[in-house]
BALOBA-1460 file (C-alpha; in Angstrom, 3 decimals):
// residues 237
<rec num="1" residu="m" x="113.237" y="61.587" z="123.808"/>
<rec num="2" residu="n" x="115.180" y="58.898" z="125.668"/>
<rec num="3" residu="r" x="117.857" y="57.355" z="123.486"/>
<rec num="4" residu="g" x="118.709" y="54.672" z="126.021"/>
<rec num="5" residu="l" x="122.062" y="53.024" z="125.282"/>
<rec num="6" residu="a" x="121.589" y="52.547" z="121.555"/>
<rec num="7" residu="d" x="124.259" y="54.083" z="119.340"/>
<rec num="8" residu="d" x="122.265" y="53.619" z="116.138"/>
<rec num="9" residu="w" x="119.053" y="55.167" z="117.440"/>
<rec num="10" residu="p" x="116.321" y="55.133" z="114.769"/>
<rec num="11" residu="s" x="115.189" y="58.409" z="113.245"/>
<rec num="12" residu="f" x="111.618" y="59.298" z="114.230"/>
<rec num="13" residu="p" x="109.460" y="62.097" z="112.806"/>
<rec num="14" residu="p" x="108.171" y="64.845" z="115.113"/>
<rec num="15" residu="g" x="105.138" y="63.945" z="117.184"/>
<rec num="16" residu="y" x="106.524" y="60.990" z="119.102"/>
<rec num="17" residu="e" x="108.056" y="60.700" z="122.548"/>
<rec num="18" residu="v" x="110.149" y="57.560" z="122.148"/>
<rec num="19" residu="r" x="111.519" y="55.404" z="124.949"/>
<rec num="20" residu="v" x="113.219" y="52.026" z="125.084"/>
<rec num="21" residu="c" x="111.220" y="49.591" z="127.204"/>
<rec num="22" residu="l" x="112.986" y="46.677" z="128.897"/>
<rec num="23" residu="d" x="109.954" y="44.391" z="128.953"/>
<rec num="24" residu="d" x="106.319" y="44.244" z="127.763"/>
<rec num="25" residu="p" x="105.824" y="47.560" z="125.930"/>
<rec num="26" residu="f" x="102.065" y="46.953" z="125.673"/>
<rec num="27" residu="g" x="101.532" y="46.518" z="129.405"/>
<rec num="28" residu="t" x="103.948" y="49.340" z="130.182"/>
<rec num="29" residu="a" x="102.125" y="51.672" z="127.777"/>
<rec num="30" residu="i" x="98.774" y="50.841" z="129.396"/>
<rec num="31" residu="a" x="100.198" y="51.674" z="132.823"/>
<rec num="32" residu="a" x="101.665" y="54.902" z="131.458"/>
<rec num="33" residu="a" x="98.350" y="55.865" z="129.840"/>
<rec num="34" residu="k" x="96.559" y="55.348" z="133.153"/>
<rec num="35" residu="d" x="99.161" y="57.582" z="134.799"/>
<rec num="36" residu="g" x="98.495" y="60.395" z="132.318"/>
<rec num="37" residu="a" x="101.054" y="59.795" z="129.546"/>
<rec num="38" residu="e" x="100.531" y="62.135" z="126.616"/>
<rec num="39" residu="d" x="99.484" y="61.291" z="123.084"/>
<rec num="40" residu="g" x="102.391" y="59.987" z="121.003"/>
<rec num="41" residu="l" x="104.348" y="58.085" z="123.649"/>
<rec num="42" residu="l" x="106.028" y="55.223" z="121.753"/>
<rec num="43" residu="l" x="107.680" y="52.409" z="123.707"/>
<rec num="44" residu="w" x="109.770" y="49.732" z="122.037"/>
<rec num="45" residu="q" x="111.784" y="46.778" z="123.232"/>
<rec num="46" residu="d" x="115.301" y="46.699" z="121.807"/>
<rec num="47" residu="r" x="115.631" y="43.031" z="120.816"/>
<rec num="48" residu="s" x="116.831" y="41.286" z="117.680"/>
<rec num="49" residu="d" x="114.181" y="38.640" z="117.058"/>
<rec num="50" residu="c" x="111.048" y="40.800" z="116.806"/>
<rec num="51" residu="l" x="109.625" y="44.284" z="116.732"/>
<rec num="52" residu="n" x="107.713" y="44.674" z="119.984"/>
<rec num="53" residu="a" x="106.301" y="48.158" z="120.566"/>
<rec num="54" residu="a" x="103.280" y="50.061" z="121.825"/>
<rec num="55" residu="m" x="101.897" y="53.576" z="121.504"/>
<rec num="56" residu="v" x="99.681" y="55.757" z="123.688"/>
<rec num="57" residu="l" x="96.997" y="57.780" z="121.914"/>
<rec num="58" residu="r" x="94.456" y="60.223" z="123.314"/>
<rec num="59" residu="p" x="91.442" y="60.002" z="120.977"/>
<rec num="60" residu="l" x="88.865" y="62.763" z="120.625"/>
<rec num="61" residu="d" x="86.335" y="60.476" z="118.930"/>
<rec num="62" residu="p" x="83.754" y="57.993" z="120.250"/>
<rec num="63" residu="l" x="84.873" y="54.406" z="120.752"/>
<rec num="64" residu="r" x="83.693" y="52.931" z="117.440"/>
<rec num="65" residu="r" x="85.591" y="55.480" z="115.371"/>
<rec num="66" residu="a" x="88.582" y="55.472" z="117.730"/>
<rec num="67" residu="m" x="88.959" y="51.714" z="117.365"/>
<rec num="68" residu="t" x="89.482" y="52.089" z="113.624"/>
<rec num="69" residu="l" x="92.933" y="53.356" z="114.622"/>
<rec num="70" residu="s" x="93.775" y="49.652" z="114.747"/>
<rec num="71" residu="q" x="93.437" y="49.633" z="110.952"/>
<rec num="72" residu="v" x="95.614" y="52.740" z="110.733"/>
<rec num="73" residu="g" x="98.220" y="50.823" z="112.707"/>
<rec num="74" residu="l" x="98.010" y="47.826" z="110.386"/>
<rec num="75" residu="l" x="98.491" y="50.003" z="107.319"/>
<rec num="76" residu="g" x="101.459" y="51.654" z="108.998"/>
<rec num="77" residu="l" x="102.983" y="48.213" z="109.541"/>
<rec num="78" residu="l" x="102.153" y="47.065" z="106.013"/>
<rec num="79" residu="d" x="103.612" y="50.128" z="104.317"/>
<rec num="80" residu="g" x="106.544" y="50.284" z="106.724"/>
<rec num="81" residu="f" x="107.409" y="46.682" z="105.881"/>
<rec num="82" residu="a" x="106.877" y="47.143" z="102.131"/>
<rec num="83" residu="a" x="109.298" y="50.072" z="102.092"/>
<rec num="84" residu="l" x="112.072" y="47.796" z="103.391"/>
<rec num="85" residu="a" x="111.255" y="44.409" z="101.853"/>
<rec num="86" residu="p" x="112.666" y="43.053" z="98.597"/>
<rec num="87" residu="p" x="110.551" y="44.172" z="95.622"/>
<rec num="88" residu="e" x="107.309" y="42.277" z="95.039"/>
<rec num="89" residu="t" x="107.406" y="40.462" z="98.395"/>
<rec num="90" residu="p" x="103.742" y="39.437" z="98.901"/>
<rec num="91" residu="a" x="102.237" y="41.052" z="102.006"/>
<rec num="92" residu="g" x="98.686" y="41.662" z="103.147"/>
<rec num="93" residu="l" x="96.234" y="41.906" z="106.026"/>
<rec num="94" residu="m" x="93.807" y="39.601" z="107.747"/>
<rec num="95" residu="w" x="90.942" y="41.365" z="109.532"/>
<rec num="96" residu="p" x="90.900" y="42.499" z="112.231"/>
<rec num="97" residu="d" x="94.508" y="42.541" z="113.428"/>
<rec num="98" residu="r" x="97.003" y="40.421" z="111.462"/>
<rec num="99" residu="l" x="99.893" y="41.228" z="109.120"/>
<rec num="100" residu="l" x="100.734" y="38.530" z="106.560"/>
<rec num="101" residu="v" x="103.847" y="37.913" z="104.493"/>
<rec num="102" residu="n" x="103.565" y="35.189" z="101.826"/>
<rec num="103" residu="d" x="100.218" y="34.261" z="103.430"/>
<rec num="104" residu="g" x="101.879" y="33.497" z="106.786"/>
<rec num="105" residu="v" x="101.205" y="35.505" z="109.945"/>
<rec num="106" residu="v" x="104.239" y="37.514" z="111.067"/>
<rec num="107" residu="g" x="102.355" y="39.440" z="113.768"/>
<rec num="108" residu="g" x="99.902" y="42.278" z="114.017"/>
<rec num="109" residu="v" x="98.316" y="44.778" z="116.354"/>
<rec num="110" residu="r" x="96.500" y="44.640" z="119.669"/>
<rec num="111" residu="v" x="94.362" y="47.304" z="121.326"/>
<rec num="112" residu="s" x="93.337" y="48.358" z="124.809"/>
<rec num="113" residu="h" x="91.396" y="51.436" z="125.856"/>
<rec num="114" residu="g" x="90.590" y="53.367" z="128.981"/>
<rec num="115" residu="p" x="87.269" y="54.383" z="130.529"/>
<rec num="116" residu="l" x="84.725" y="56.095" z="128.296"/>
<rec num="117" residu="v" x="84.315" y="59.806" z="128.978"/>
<rec num="118" residu="g" x="82.898" y="62.938" z="127.361"/>
<rec num="119" residu="k" x="85.180" y="65.074" z="125.185"/>
<rec num="120" residu="l" x="84.381" y="67.918" z="122.801"/>
<rec num="121" residu="e" x="80.633" y="67.382" z="123.261"/>
<rec num="122" residu="f" x="80.969" y="63.683" z="122.366"/>
<rec num="123" residu="d" x="80.108" y="60.888" z="124.773"/>
<rec num="124" residu="d" x="81.622" y="57.410" z="124.776"/>
<rec num="125" residu="v" x="85.171" y="58.640" z="124.062"/>
<rec num="126" residu="p" x="87.968" y="56.424" z="125.444"/>
<rec num="127" residu="d" x="90.183" y="58.376" z="127.809"/>
<rec num="128" residu="w" x="93.174" y="56.683" z="126.215"/>
<rec num="129" residu="l" x="93.943" y="54.078" z="123.582"/>
<rec num="130" residu="v" x="97.026" y="51.875" z="123.450"/>
<rec num="131" residu="l" x="98.077" y="50.197" z="120.195"/>
<rec num="132" residu="g" x="100.542" y="47.349" z="120.482"/>
<rec num="133" residu="f" x="102.616" y="46.103" z="117.533"/>
<rec num="134" residu="t" x="104.513" y="42.821" z="117.302"/>
<rec num="135" residu="i" x="106.290" y="41.525" z="114.193"/>
<rec num="136" residu="r" x="108.427" y="38.396" z="114.270"/>
<rec num="137" residu="i" x="111.741" y="39.094" z="112.541"/>
<rec num="138" residu="q" x="113.468" y="35.757" z="113.123"/>
<rec num="139" residu="t" x="113.011" y="32.620" z="115.179"/>
<rec num="140" residu="d" x="114.826" y="29.538" z="116.320"/>
<rec num="141" residu="s" x="113.371" y="26.959" z="113.951"/>
<rec num="142" residu="g" x="114.466" y="24.024" z="116.113"/>
<rec num="143" residu="g" x="115.428" y="22.060" z="112.993"/>
<rec num="144" residu="r" x="112.200" y="22.948" z="111.201"/>
<rec num="145" residu="e" x="112.477" y="23.733" z="107.509"/>
<rec num="146" residu="p" x="111.345" y="27.233" z="106.380"/>
<rec num="147" residu="g" x="107.680" y="27.196" z="105.472"/>
<rec num="148" residu="e" x="106.958" y="24.041" z="107.465"/>
<rec num="149" residu="q" x="104.880" y="25.943" z="110.034"/>
<rec num="150" residu="v" x="101.937" y="26.921" z="107.872"/>
<rec num="151" residu="e" x="100.097" y="29.576" z="109.875"/>
<rec num="152" residu="y" x="103.013" y="31.573" z="111.307"/>
<rec num="153" residu="t" x="106.252" y="32.681" z="109.746"/>
<rec num="154" residu="s" x="108.987" y="35.283" z="110.218"/>
<rec num="155" residu="l" x="110.555" y="37.943" z="108.025"/>
<rec num="156" residu="f" x="113.793" y="35.961" z="107.933"/>
<rec num="157" residu="e" x="112.025" y="32.849" z="106.655"/>
<rec num="158" residu="e" x="110.363" y="34.915" z="103.920"/>
<rec num="159" residu="g" x="113.606" y="36.301" z="102.541"/>
<rec num="160" residu="c" x="113.545" y="39.585" z="104.459"/>
<rec num="161" residu="g" x="116.439" y="38.881" z="106.814"/>
<rec num="162" residu="e" x="118.014" y="42.301" z="106.295"/>
<rec num="163" residu="i" x="115.062" y="44.008" z="108.005"/>
<rec num="164" residu="t" x="115.935" y="44.688" z="111.637"/>
<rec num="165" residu="p" x="113.547" y="45.778" z="114.388"/>
<rec num="166" residu="r" x="115.196" y="49.192" z="114.450"/>
<rec num="167" residu="l" x="114.762" y="49.690" z="110.715"/>
<rec num="168" residu="l" x="111.168" y="48.504" z="110.920"/>
<rec num="169" residu="i" x="110.108" y="50.728" z="113.804"/>
<rec num="170" residu="e" x="111.644" y="53.717" z="112.058"/>
<rec num="171" residu="s" x="109.808" y="52.934" z="108.824"/>
<rec num="172" residu="f" x="106.572" y="52.152" z="110.669"/>
<rec num="173" residu="s" x="106.663" y="55.419" z="112.620"/>
<rec num="174" residu="r" x="106.745" y="57.448" z="109.419"/>
<rec num="175" residu="h" x="104.068" y="55.508" z="107.569"/>
<rec num="176" residu="f" x="101.788" y="55.356" z="110.597"/>
<rec num="177" residu="l" x="101.979" y="59.126" z="110.961"/>
<rec num="178" residu="g" x="101.063" y="59.552" z="107.300"/>
<rec num="179" residu="w" x="98.007" y="57.331" z="107.670"/>
<rec num="180" residu="l" x="97.066" y="58.991" z="110.950"/>
<rec num="181" residu="d" x="97.062" y="62.389" z="109.230"/>
<rec num="182" residu="r" x="94.750" y="61.038" z="106.505"/>
<rec num="183" residu="w" x="92.467" y="59.457" z="109.125"/>
<rec num="184" residu="q" x="92.225" y="62.747" z="111.007"/>
<rec num="185" residu="e" x="91.702" y="64.907" z="107.916"/>
<rec num="186" residu="q" x="89.627" y="62.639" z="105.643"/>
<rec num="187" residu="g" x="88.030" y="60.193" z="108.058"/>
<rec num="188" residu="y" x="88.115" y="56.423" z="107.955"/>
<rec num="189" residu="e" x="87.088" y="56.031" z="104.300"/>
<rec num="190" residu="p" x="90.577" y="56.119" z="102.691"/>
<rec num="191" residu="v" x="91.800" y="53.743" z="105.400"/>
<rec num="192" residu="r" x="88.822" y="51.455" z="104.785"/>
<rec num="193" residu="r" x="89.371" y="51.328" z="101.021"/>
<rec num="194" residu="t" x="93.068" y="50.564" z="101.320"/>
<rec num="195" residu="a" x="92.686" y="48.023" z="104.128"/>
<rec num="196" residu="e" x="89.945" y="46.235" z="102.193"/>
<rec num="197" residu="r" x="92.113" y="46.064" z="99.079"/>
<rec num="198" residu="h" x="94.904" y="44.361" z="101.023"/>
<rec num="199" residu="q" x="92.747" y="41.750" z="102.750"/>
<rec num="200" residu="a" x="93.865" y="38.175" z="102.152"/>
<rec num="201" residu="e" x="90.186" y="37.173" z="102.077"/>
<rec num="202" residu="k" x="89.048" y="38.951" z="98.923"/>
<rec num="203" residu="r" x="85.357" y="38.360" z="99.639"/>
<rec num="204" residu="l" x="85.570" y="40.356" z="102.873"/>
<rec num="205" residu="r" x="84.075" y="43.854" z="102.856"/>
<rec num="206" residu="l" x="84.831" y="46.537" z="105.420"/>
<rec num="207" residu="e" x="82.046" y="48.724" z="106.780"/>
<rec num="208" residu="p" x="82.241" y="52.481" z="107.560"/>
<rec num="209" residu="h" x="83.236" y="51.843" z="111.209"/>
<rec num="210" residu="g" x="85.674" y="49.017" z="110.494"/>
<rec num="211" residu="d" x="83.223" y="46.146" z="110.930"/>
<rec num="212" residu="a" x="83.603" y="43.297" z="108.440"/>
<rec num="213" residu="s" x="81.070" y="41.461" z="106.281"/>
<rec num="214" residu="l" x="81.744" y="38.041" z="104.797"/>
<rec num="215" residu="d" x="79.073" y="35.903" z="103.139"/>
<rec num="216" residu="n" x="76.362" y="38.142" z="104.632"/>
<rec num="217" residu="i" x="77.734" y="37.640" z="108.146"/>
<rec num="218" residu="r" x="78.709" y="40.875" z="109.892"/>
<rec num="219" residu="q" x="81.481" y="40.972" z="112.480"/>
<rec num="220" residu="d" x="81.927" y="43.835" z="114.936"/>
<rec num="221" residu="l" x="85.386" y="45.439" z="115.069"/>
<rec num="222" residu="v" x="85.199" y="46.519" z="118.721"/>
<rec num="223" residu="a" x="84.221" y="43.010" z="119.805"/>
<rec num="224" residu="a" x="86.849" y="41.390" z="117.578"/>
<rec num="225" residu="l" x="89.632" y="43.484" z="119.109"/>
<rec num="226" residu="r" x="88.871" y="42.559" z="122.712"/>
<rec num="227" residu="r" x="91.715" y="40.064" z="122.460"/>
<rec num="228" residu="p" x="94.256" y="39.398" z="119.687"/>
<rec num="229" residu="s" x="93.342" y="36.781" z="117.089"/>
<rec num="230" residu="w" x="97.027" y="35.851" z="116.826"/>
<rec num="231" residu="s" x="99.648" y="34.570" z="119.275"/>
<rec num="232" residu="l" x="103.167" y="34.288" z="117.928"/>
<rec num="233" residu="p" x="105.224" y="31.250" z="118.941"/>
<rec num="234" residu="e" x="107.869" y="32.161" z="121.490"/>
<rec num="235" residu="s" x="111.434" y="32.746" z="120.403"/>
<rec num="236" residu="g" x="114.516" y="33.839" z="122.211"/>
<rec num="237" residu="a" x="115.489" y="37.522" z="122.500"/>
């Protein structure tokens, strides 16, 4: 574990190799995965305005099941945030990749995967999977009143200004590991049920491989995750 220069290094559970990343954890994690980085490498950018991190995973499952790890990541973010937020702060999910607070987007997950190979007698298994996580903590409003920007918001604007990136990555790392254990031991079903319950769109139904159905229209999870559905407005570090 590389503690970098931080004196108040977050506490991480066993299973992670954690490093501070100076810039673009997602791109850096992809490069590391291609170079053979092991499962559990967690890179995070030590900045005050947002949580920006990425993790390398080495799935043993075919692509469709492996991509449901995106939902595991979202639940890790949701529960990690809820453990730190003021009581009864409204938070939820928007399929396939967004985290909401008070119905505003504060960030979410993004996914990239490596070439498909054969592992443990399965075909179509991604050689690696990288999950990226970005949550906007605070932003320069430029004179804008809180709540004026309807689609996007920040934790600070929603009354969660005491949550720092370091607190959030610590909380996320523990909750993500808990959900990952359930995913590995019980399959996607408990993840599916919980993720469906927290969807902002209550008519949306999640399928056994993470696909979504809304008004009899089915949407494919793998296709939906080819690029993020969200893009947070820029703010200073």
